[in-house]
Wavefront OBJ file of the C-alpha trace (Angstrom):
o trace
v -9.414 -59.185 -10.877
v -6.642 -57.950 -12.114
v -8.877 -55.044 -13.725
v -10.476 -54.757 -10.675
v -7.568 -53.855 -8.002
v -6.296 -51.700 -10.515
v -9.654 -49.587 -10.640
v -10.523 -50.060 -7.173
v -6.454 -48.064 -6.507
v -6.650 -45.749 -9.400
v -10.272 -44.638 -7.589
v -8.068 -44.242 -3.948
v -5.878 -42.515 -6.331
v -7.963 -40.203 -7.219
v -9.986 -39.185 -3.446
v -6.826 -39.219 -2.319
v -5.824 -36.004 -4.103
v -9.086 -34.563 -4.044
v -8.898 -34.906 0.100
v -5.229 -33.149 0.173
v -6.820 -29.930 -2.429
v -9.752 -29.864 -0.257
v -7.031 -29.230 2.902
v -4.492 -27.268 0.444
v -7.134 -25.082 -1.569
v -8.192 -22.910 1.417
v -4.556 -22.483 2.927
v -2.881 -21.446 -0.273
v -5.610 -18.871 -0.581
v -5.319 -17.565 2.904
v -1.692 -17.423 2.501
v -2.207 -15.033 -0.960
v -4.582 -13.387 1.285
v -2.285 -12.533 3.988
v 0.841 -11.306 1.009
v -1.972 -8.861 -0.503
v -2.657 -6.871 3.056
v 1.211 -7.164 4.093
v 2.219 -5.610 0.505
v -0.624 -2.828 1.140
v 0.164 -1.894 4.199
v 3.805 -2.086 3.507
v 2.666 -0.036 0.379
v 0.816 2.780 2.307
v 3.449 3.406 4.899
v 6.466 3.194 2.917
v 4.529 6.007 0.666
v 2.667 8.674 2.952
v 6.555 8.201 5.077
v 8.345 9.006 2.155
v 6.459 12.539 1.808
v 6.930 12.973 5.367
v 10.648 12.816 5.169
v 10.637 14.677 1.990
v 8.826 16.994 3.671
v 10.939 17.401 6.663
v 14.084 17.491 4.581
v 12.935 20.361 2.365
v 12.569 22.761 5.215
v 15.674 21.694 6.191
v 17.075 22.828 3.357
v 14.475 25.906 3.249
v 12.393 27.658 0.992
v 12.589 27.323 -2.938
v 14.000 23.672 -2.147
v 12.527 21.030 -4.552
v 12.060 17.113 -4.221
v 10.869 14.714 -5.973
v 8.944 11.318 -4.590
v 8.204 8.403 -5.955
v 5.650 6.460 -4.521
v 3.605 3.470 -4.788
v -0.635 3.481 -4.183
v -2.810 0.447 -3.315
v -6.558 -0.025 -3.883
v -8.346 0.996 -1.308
v -7.785 4.657 -0.529
v -10.412 6.832 0.652
v -9.006 10.167 1.129
v -5.602 11.747 1.835
v -4.857 14.960 4.405
v -2.268 16.699 3.819
v -2.250 19.720 6.639
v -1.512 20.649 9.981
v 1.966 19.370 10.431
v -0.087 15.963 9.119
v 0.787 13.472 6.034
v -2.364 10.818 6.430
v -4.385 8.129 3.779
v -7.499 7.093 4.982
v -7.521 3.440 3.940
v -10.759 0.773 3.444
v -9.155 -2.348 5.270
v -10.865 -4.953 6.881
v -13.901 -3.504 6.398
v -13.854 -1.323 8.423
v -10.970 2.400 7.595
v -7.936 2.547 8.871
v -5.472 5.764 8.597
v -2.012 5.719 8.185
v -0.517 8.919 9.700
v 2.774 10.646 10.012
v 3.453 14.012 11.667
v 6.015 16.559 10.035
v 7.802 19.732 10.937
v 7.212 20.942 8.642
v 3.645 23.366 7.714
v 2.393 21.275 4.910
v -0.567 21.646 2.779
v -1.913 19.804 -0.619
v -2.850 16.746 -1.658
v -2.220 13.852 -2.516
v -3.704 11.603 -5.005
v -6.396 8.506 -4.108
v -5.946 6.270 -6.713
v -4.093 3.540 -7.035
v -1.032 3.943 -9.477
v 2.471 4.497 -8.982
v 3.244 9.154 -8.533
v 6.164 11.734 -9.145
v 5.273 13.454 -5.769
v 6.662 18.092 -6.064
v 7.427 18.967 -2.254
v 8.193 22.351 -2.541
v 9.601 24.812 0.709
v 8.052 27.958 0.603
v 9.924 30.659 1.875
v 7.216 31.124 4.918
v 8.421 27.492 6.351
v 5.562 25.791 4.592
v 6.018 23.001 2.562
v 3.823 22.462 -0.311
v 3.007 18.679 -1.804
v 1.456 18.032 -4.807
v 1.351 15.305 -7.510
v 2.961 15.958 -10.680
v 2.642 12.867 -13.116
v 1.442 9.576 -12.450
v 3.670 6.367 -13.767
l 1 2 3 4 5 6 7 8 9 10 11 12 13 14 15 16 17 18 19 20 21 22 23 24 25 26 27 28 29 30 31 32 33 34 35 36 37 38 39 40 41 42 43 44 45 46 47 48 49 50 51 52 53 54 55 56 57 58 59 60 61 62 63 64 65 66 67 68 69 70 71 72 73 74 75 76 77 78 79 80 81 82 83 84 85 86 87 88 89 90 91 92 93 94 95 96 97 98 99 100 101 102 103 104 105 106 107 108 109 110 111 112 113 114 115 116 117 118 119 120 121 122 123 124 125 126 127 128 129 130 131 132 133 134 135 136 137 138 139
């Protein structure tokens, strides 16, 4: 009789733990997904903003000025656009495409990488009020 009570308590404990896990695992999965999406959006926004601000800064200094910017790009970038006073990355998110765009005072030209990783980007002002943006290395 004593052993059957211990066995029943053990079975109830296992069932309780199972029920808790059934509810807890989806919550943890959702939280990790949201954290990854938030990090991706933050990295994209920060990278494009830093390059655009560097373009405006070297334009203000004048021809020949240069700045090296380090950016980190996440997975999912489909394309980059640097031109016509715009620095933009097109990214695949939520089953569709989104653009992260910053406008600049400078007329910009060049390109940004689309592969994930950390890059050093040189932002150089030319004498004709154009700013060239090119990656120089992947860290």
